C-alpha positions as CSV (number, residue, x, y, z in Angstrom):
1,C,73.7,-58.8,58.2
2,T,71.5,-55.8,57.7
3,V,70.3,-53.1,60.1
4,E,66.6,-52.8,61.1
5,L,65.4,-49.8,63.0
6,L,62.0,-49.7,64.8
7,S,60.8,-46.5,66.5
8,S,57.6,-45.9,68.5
9,H,57.8,-42.2,67.4
10,V,56.1,-43.1,64.0
11,V,53.1,-44.7,65.7
12,E,50.4,-42.7,67.4
13,P,50.4,-43.1,71.2
14,A,47.2,-45.1,71.5
15,L,48.7,-47.8,69.2
16,R,52.3,-47.9,70.4
17,Y,52.0,-50.6,72.9
18,D,50.3,-53.1,70.5
19,V,52.7,-52.4,67.7
20,W,55.8,-52.6,70.0
21,R,54.6,-55.8,71.7
22,D,54.1,-57.5,68.3
23,R,57.2,-56.3,66.5
24,A,59.9,-55.6,69.0
25,H,59.6,-58.4,71.5
26,R,59.8,-61.9,70.1
27,W,60.7,-63.8,73.3
28,V,59.2,-61.9,76.2
29,N,55.8,-60.4,77.1
30,V,55.5,-56.6,77.5
31,A,53.4,-55.1,80.3
32,P,51.1,-52.2,79.2
33,P,52.5,-48.8,80.2
34,P,50.5,-46.4,82.4
35,P,47.8,-44.5,80.6
36,D,49.5,-41.2,81.3
37,A,52.9,-42.4,80.0
38,P,52.7,-43.8,76.5
39,L,55.6,-46.0,75.4
40,D,58.6,-44.1,73.9
41,A,61.2,-46.5,72.5
42,E,63.6,-47.2,69.7
43,L,65.2,-50.5,68.7
44,L,68.0,-51.2,66.3
45,T,68.8,-54.8,65.5
46,L,71.5,-56.6,63.5
47,R,71.2,-60.3,62.8
48,D,73.2,-63.1,61.2
49,H,72.9,-66.8,61.3
50,G,74.5,-67.1,64.7
51,C,72.9,-64.4,66.9
52,T,71.0,-61.1,67.1
53,F,72.6,-57.9,68.3
54,G,70.5,-54.9,69.3
55,T,70.4,-51.5,71.0
56,M,67.3,-50.3,72.7
57,S,66.4,-47.0,74.4
58,S,63.0,-46.5,76.1
59,S,60.8,-44.9,78.6
60,A,60.1,-46.9,81.8
61,Y,58.4,-50.2,81.1
62,A,58.4,-53.8,82.1
63,T,58.7,-57.2,80.3
64,R,58.2,-60.7,81.6
65,A,59.9,-63.9,80.6
66,N,57.3,-66.7,80.3
67,P,59.0,-69.6,78.5
68,W,55.9,-71.7,78.3
69,R,54.0,-68.9,76.5
70,R,56.7,-67.8,74.0
71,T,57.9,-70.4,71.5
72,G,61.7,-70.6,71.5
73,S,62.3,-68.3,74.5
74,A,63.6,-71.2,76.7
75,D,66.4,-71.8,74.2
76,M,67.7,-68.2,74.4
77,V,69.9,-66.1,76.8
78,V,70.5,-62.4,76.5
79,V,73.8,-60.7,77.4
80,S,73.1,-57.0,78.0
81,L,75.3,-54.0,78.6
82,I,73.4,-51.3,80.4
83,Q,74.5,-48.0,78.8
84,A,72.1,-45.7,80.7
85,G,69.5,-46.2,83.5
86,Q,69.0,-49.5,85.1
87,V,67.0,-52.7,85.0
88,R,65.6,-54.6,88.0
89,I,65.1,-58.3,87.6
90,R,62.5,-60.0,89.8
91,A,62.7,-63.8,89.7
92,R,59.7,-66.0,90.4
93,T,61.6,-67.4,93.3
94,G,61.5,-64.0,95.1
95,E,65.1,-63.1,94.3
96,S,65.8,-59.7,92.7
97,W,68.9,-58.0,91.2
98,C,69.5,-54.5,89.9
99,I,71.9,-54.1,86.9
100,S,73.1,-50.5,86.7
101,E,74.7,-48.3,84.1
102,G,78.0,-49.7,82.9
103,S,77.3,-53.3,84.0
104,L,77.0,-56.5,82.0
105,G,74.0,-58.7,82.8
106,L,72.7,-62.0,81.7
107,Y,69.0,-62.7,81.2
108,D,68.1,-66.4,81.1
109,L,64.7,-66.5,79.3
110,A,64.1,-70.1,80.5
111,R,63.6,-68.7,84.0
112,P,60.4,-66.9,84.7
113,A,61.1,-63.3,85.7
114,R,60.0,-59.7,85.4
115,Y,62.3,-57.1,84.0
116,E,61.6,-53.5,85.0
117,W,63.4,-50.8,83.0
118,S,63.9,-47.3,84.4
119,A,63.0,-44.2,82.5
120,S,65.6,-43.1,79.8
121,S,67.2,-46.5,79.9
122,R,69.5,-47.7,77.1
123,E,71.1,-51.1,76.5
124,A,73.2,-53.0,73.9
125,F,72.5,-56.7,73.9
126,L,73.3,-60.0,72.2
127,V,70.7,-62.8,72.0
128,L,72.5,-66.2,72.0
129,P,71.6,-69.9,72.1
130,R,70.9,-71.1,75.6
131,A,74.0,-71.9,77.7
132,P,74.2,-74.3,80.7
133,N,72.4,-73.6,83.9
134,G,74.1,-71.9,86.9
135,L,75.2,-68.7,85.2
136,A,75.5,-65.5,87.1
137,V,73.0,-62.7,86.5
138,V,75.8,-60.0,86.7
139,L,78.9,-60.8,84.7
140,E,81.3,-58.2,86.3
141,N,83.7,-60.9,87.6
142,C,84.2,-62.6,84.3
143,P,87.7,-61.9,83.0
144,L,86.4,-61.2,79.5
145,A,83.7,-58.7,80.7
146,P,85.8,-55.6,79.7
147,A,86.5,-56.9,76.2
148,L,82.9,-57.9,75.6
149,A,81.6,-54.6,76.9
150,S,84.0,-52.8,74.6
151,Q,82.8,-54.8,71.6
152,L,79.2,-54.2,72.3
153,T,79.8,-50.5,72.7
154,L,81.6,-50.4,69.4
155,L,78.8,-52.2,67.6
156,S,76.2,-49.9,69.1
157,S,78.0,-46.8,68.0
158,Q,79.0,-48.0,64.5
159,A,76.2,-50.4,63.3
160,Q,74.5,-47.8,61.2
161,T,77.6,-46.2,59.6
162,L,79.8,-49.3,58.7
163,D,79.3,-51.3,55.6
164,E,77.8,-54.8,55.7
165,P,81.1,-56.8,55.8
166,A,82.4,-54.7,58.6
167,R,79.2,-55.0,60.6
168,A,79.3,-58.8,60.1
169,G,82.8,-59.0,61.3
170,L,82.1,-57.0,64.5
171,L,79.0,-59.1,65.2
172,A,80.9,-62.3,64.8
173,G,83.6,-61.0,67.1
174,A,81.0,-60.1,69.7
175,R,79.4,-63.5,69.5
176,A,82.7,-65.2,69.9
177,L,83.6,-63.2,72.9
178,A,80.2,-63.8,74.5
179,L,80.5,-67.6,74.0
180,L,84.0,-67.5,75.6
181,A,82.7,-65.4,78.5
182,L,79.6,-67.3,79.5
183,P,81.3,-70.5,80.7
184,Q,83.6,-68.4,82.9
185,A,80.7,-66.5,84.3
186,G,79.3,-69.8,85.5
187,R,82.4,-70.5,87.5
188,P,82.7,-67.3,89.7
189,G,85.2,-68.8,92.0
190,Q,87.6,-69.4,89.1
191,A,86.9,-66.0,87.6
192,D,88.0,-64.4,90.9
193,S,91.5,-66.0,90.7
194,A,92.7,-62.4,89.9
195,A,95.8,-62.0,87.8
196,E,96.1,-65.4,86.2
197,G,92.4,-65.6,85.2
198,L,92.3,-62.0,83.9
199,A,95.5,-62.4,81.9
200,A,94.2,-65.7,80.3
201,G,90.9,-64.1,79.5
202,R,92.6,-61.1,77.8
203,R,94.9,-63.3,75.8
204,A,92.0,-65.5,74.6
205,A,90.0,-62.3,73.7
206,A,93.0,-61.0,71.7
207,L,93.5,-64.2,69.8
208,R,89.9,-64.5,69.0
209,F,89.8,-60.9,67.8
210,M,92.8,-61.4,65.5
211,E,91.2,-64.6,64.1
């Protein structure tokens, strides 16, 4: 459970796109940036046997999920906390969503879509094994959303300063919360049942955290 840091700052502007495409994006394709705006990005990742956590800050750029072109991408979903800026998701079906600062979103890499990141954007994310179909793109109504967002924020701020056992514990906790949250996000009607659902979600999160 070690930290890896990639930065476009150490690569000359003419080569940044090629290096970033090959090293930072394993499951999606990266669109070339405009000639007058070279890519400016930083990626921190933390991996264990169960999932990958990361934080990314970048200039404006776009990625595209093409599961038939990227091996393994159809088996992954990404839970993302937008910490600054926003991302607009444009599905192949014509639908679009905008996930803004402070919101939790879900990217299903089995569904072809274009992801457009605004300038000065920053996110904290978890890459997880694929969950069942029918999940919401925005996870705001999930009872566990506040706990999951808090855990991702803690990881993003402490990943480089904590020792390895502490990082591993935080990552395992974030993964457990995400796996509890995703099935609830797929049942928005139940998640909206207000007090009972929220109390049950908080209790489950507290028990999982103590475990």
